[in-house]
N, C-alpha and C positions, 0 to 999 in steps of 0.2 A: 916622670911620675903620674900613676893613676889619679884620675878625679873621683874614683870609687872610694868612699871611706869603708863601706862594707860589701865584700862579695860573697855570696853564698853559692855553693855548687853541690846539686845532688843531695840536699840534707835531708836526713831521715830520722824520726824520734819513735821509739817504741816504747810503750809500757807494758811489758809481758807480750801476750798475743795481740795486743792493741796497736796498731799503726796509727799514729797520732800525724806525724809528717811524712809525706810519701814522695820525696824527692823535690825539695823546693830549690828552684834556681831563681836569685833575685840580687840586683846591685842597688846601693843607695849612694848616691853621689853626695860630695861634700855641699852642705848648704841646702839640701833637698829636704823637703817636708813629703813622708809617704804615709798615706791613711790606709790601714789594714781594715777591711770591713768583711763580716760575714756572720753566720749565725753561730750561736754559742754552740762549742764542741767543734767548730772547724779547725781549730789548730793555731789560731791567731796568738794567743798568750804563748802557747809553748814555744813558738818561734821567735817571739820577743827574749823569752827565757834561755833559749839556746845562744841567743847572741851575746849575752853576759854571761853564759856558763852556769846560771842557776840550774838548768838542766844540761846532763851531758848528751850531745848527739849520738845517735846508733850507727850512724854512717855520714859519709859527706863531709865537707870543708866549709870553714868560716873563716874568712880573711878580714881583719879589722885593719885599717892604715898600713895595709902591706905585711902584715903579721899574721901568721896562722893562730887562730883563736884556740881551737879544739886539738892542742897538741897532746900526744901520749908522753907524758913527762913523769920522772920519780917524784913522790909525794911532796917533798920539800920545794923543789923547784916549781912543782905544778901551783902550789899555794903561793909562791912568790908571783908567778904569772897570772895568776887569776887576781891578785891584790892589785897588780899594775893594770890590769885590764880593766877593773871596777872604777879605778880612779877616773878612768876616760871613757866609760860609759855610765851616764847616769840613768836611774830607772825609778819611775813614779808610778806606784801601784794603786789599786782600787781604793785599798785601805790605808790610811797614812802612816802606820807604823812609826810614830812617834814615842819617845821615851815620856810616860806620864810624868814622873818625878824629876824631869829635868825643865828648866824654863825654856822658851823658845830660842831663844839665843844659845843658850847651852846645847839645846838639840842642833843646831847649827855647827856649832864650833867643834862638837866631839870628834867627827870624821876629820876634818882638816889637822887637828892638834895629834891626834893618834895616828892616822893613817899617813898624812903628808908632813908630820912633825913640824907643823906651822906654829910659830910661837903665839900664845894665847891673846896677846893685844891684837896682833895681825889677824889673827881668825876671827875675833870679834869685830873688827873693822870690816871684813869681807862679808860677814853675816850681816851686819847692818846695812850694807851696801845692797845686799840681795833682798834683804827684808824690804827695803825701800822699793826695789824693783818690783817685787809682787805687792806693793802698797800695803803692807802691814806693819810698818817699821813701830808704830806705836804699841803694838803688842809684843814686843820682844822680851818684858819681865815677865809676863805671863806664864801659865803652865798651859798645856794642850787642853786639859778638859775645861779651861775657861774661854776656848774658842768655839765658834761654828765649824760644822764640817767644812764649808767651802774656805775658811780661813786656815785650818788645819792643812788642808790640801796644798793651798799656797805655801804654807811653811814647808812641807815635804818637798815641792818644787824647789824652793830656795835652798833647802839642804843638799839637795842634788847639785844645784848651780855652785854652791860653795867648793865642791871638788873640782872645779873648772873641767867639767866634761867637754869632750869633742862631740857627742852625740847624747841625745837623751830619748829615752824609750819610755812611752806613756802606755799604760796597760789599763784601759777603761777608767782613766783618771777621774771621770765625772760620774760615773754610773752609781756610786754609792750616795750621791750628794741628791739632796732636795731640788727640785726644779730651779727654785730661785737662786739656788748657790752655783749652779752648773755655769752661768754666764760670767762670773767673777773668775772661775778657775779658766774657762776657755779665753777670756781676756789677755790672762798671763801668757797663755801658750801661744795665742796671736802675737802678743808683743815679743816673745822668744823667736818665733818664726821670722818677724820683721827685723830682728838683729843678726839673722844670718845662722842659726842655731840648726844643725842638721838633727831631724826628729823623724822617728817612726811611732806613729800614733794608732793604737787599736781603739777604736771609738764607734759608738752608735750614733754619734753626733753629725748626721749627714750635712747639715748646713757648714760645719767647720771642714768637713773634707771637700765640700765643693768650693768653699771661698778661699780656703788657706792651703790645701795639699796641692803639691806639683803632680802627684800620681796618686792613684787610688788603685789599690790591689784588691781585689774579692777573692777570699779563701772559702772553699767548701770541700769537707771531708778531707782535710790533709793537703790540699794541693792549691796551688794558686790558679784559679780557673779565667780569670781575667784581669787585665791591668791596663790602664790608659790615663790619658790626662783627664781632669775631673768633668769639663764640659762634656767630651766625647763619651766619657764612662756612663756618666748619668743620663744624656740625652740620647745616645745611641748604643746602647750593650748589644754585645754580639752574642753571648752565649745564654742558651735557654735557662740555665739555673741562675745566672746574673739578673734577667729580665724577671724572674718568679720573685728572687729575693726583694728586689728593687721595688716590685710592683706592692709587696706586702709592707715594705715600711715607707714608701713615698705615697702621701694621701693628698 
């Protein structure tokens, strides 16, 4: 049995004539925290979105837990395949995407009830467990608009966890937050890492990448230019583009 939860081979993604991913090869092992860094427009978010098939790859293969993700299937079979995949791959976006007319606990239970067919009472118990985990159980009866940005992002994380995913993808999860709210979301992500959750994190938070990630990957113009363990990556970068990027963001 492979220790790799995700295996990506020769992944390409074009938007018309624009090549956004230019042949990505990478493995993500079970329990591993991978930080993806790079300038805006380097392809980091697109890479995440192809893993859970929010974007279809132009070429290459994505394997998840031993199964080919980007299979060419008839429409109905593909829908079923994607629904199964997205139960197992949680994703947290820059913006929270909560339903404003539902309470916090209702936002958390709607997925398990409709997708996993979890009984309502059980779904509510799971929701409260994860709201405790992200330290906002007392907000369960409120509506999203009554919460701060940091609290809403923690709700979004809890919502993904309620689906019992095998991996969590974070796409700039803190970049839309006020600086004082960033820490409370990062603390939740650190807690998940300590619990052994496999995570791929697109981030500008270099402190998080240094202290929590097992591997740091630097992307530039649709390619992975350099990857290493954090200490070596930040202290001894090899590629000139990596050196330039780090010199601009590390003061």
